C-alpha positions in Angstrom: 12.5 -16.6 24.2 14.8 -17.8 21.5 17.0 -20.8 22.4 19.8 -20.3 19.8 21.9 -17.5 18.5 20.3 -17.8 15.0 16.8 -17.6 16.6 17.8 -14.4 18.4 19.0 -12.9 15.1 15.8 -14.0 13.3 13.8 -12.4 16.1 15.7 -9.1 15.7 15.3 -9.2 11.9 11.6 -10.0 12.1 11.0 -7.1 14.4 12.9 -4.7 12.1 11.0 -5.9 9.0 7.7 -5.8 10.8 8.2 -2.1 11.6 9.2 -1.4 8.0 6.1 -3.3 6.7 3.8 -1.6 9.1 5.0 1.8 8.0 4.6 1.0 4.3 1.1 -0.4 4.9 0.1 2.7 6.8 1.3 4.9 3.9 -0.9 2.8 1.5 -3.9 3.2 3.7 -3.4 6.9 4.0 -2.9 7.3 0.2 -6.1 5.3 -0.4 -8.1 7.3 2.1 -6.9 10.6 0.4 -7.8 9.2 -3.0 -11.3 8.3 -1.8 -11.8 11.8 -0.3 -10.7 13.5 -3.6 -13.0 11.2 -5.5 -15.9 12.2 -3.3 -15.3 15.9 -4.1 -15.7 15.2 -7.8 -12.3 16.6 -8.9 -11.3 14.0 -11.6 -8.0 15.6 -12.4 -6.8 15.5 -8.8 -8.2 12.0 -8.4 -6.2 10.9 -11.4 -3.0 12.3 -9.9 -3.8 10.7 -6.6 -4.5 7.4 -8.3 -1.1 7.5 -10.0 0.6 8.0 -6.7 -1.4 5.2 -5.1 -0.7 2.8 -7.9 3.0 3.5 -7.7 3.0 3.0 -3.9 1.1 -0.3 -4.4 3.7 -1.4 -7.0 6.6 -0.6 -4.7 4.9 -2.4 -1.8 4.4 -5.5 -3.9 8.0 -5.3 -5.1 9.2 -5.2 -1.4 6.9 -8.1 -0.5 4.7 -6.0 1.9 1.6 -6.9 -0.1 1.1 -9.7 -2.6 1.4 -8.8 -6.2 -2.1 -10.0 -7.0 -3.6 -8.0 -4.1 -1.8 -4.8 -5.4 -3.1 -5.4 -8.9 -6.7 -6.1 -7.7 -6.8 -2.9 -5.6 -5.3 -0.8 -8.4 -7.9 -2.2 -10.8 -10.8 -1.5 -8.5 -9.6 2.0 -7.7 -9.2 2.8 -11.4 -12.8 1.5 -12.0 -14.0 3.9 -9.3 -12.4 6.8 -11.1 -13.8 5.7 -14.5 -17.3 5.5 -13.1 -17.0 8.8 -11.1 -19.3 11.6 -12.3 
């Protein structure tokens, strides 16, 4: 338990931020899973649209500090390569 008022406030803020971060990460995972499924079906146009949505979501998450900027860039790069190599 927190010993000071400021520690109590930090605990409340941390819980609120944790909830927000978890929701954003969950959305990222869902979008990534949807992209992989579309990629498996071989529909390159739909996969391109899905990749744009996913890239935008990664950028927003990095801007908010949910994921590190380098992590977002690495994931976007690897996903784009998957689309480029898709048949």
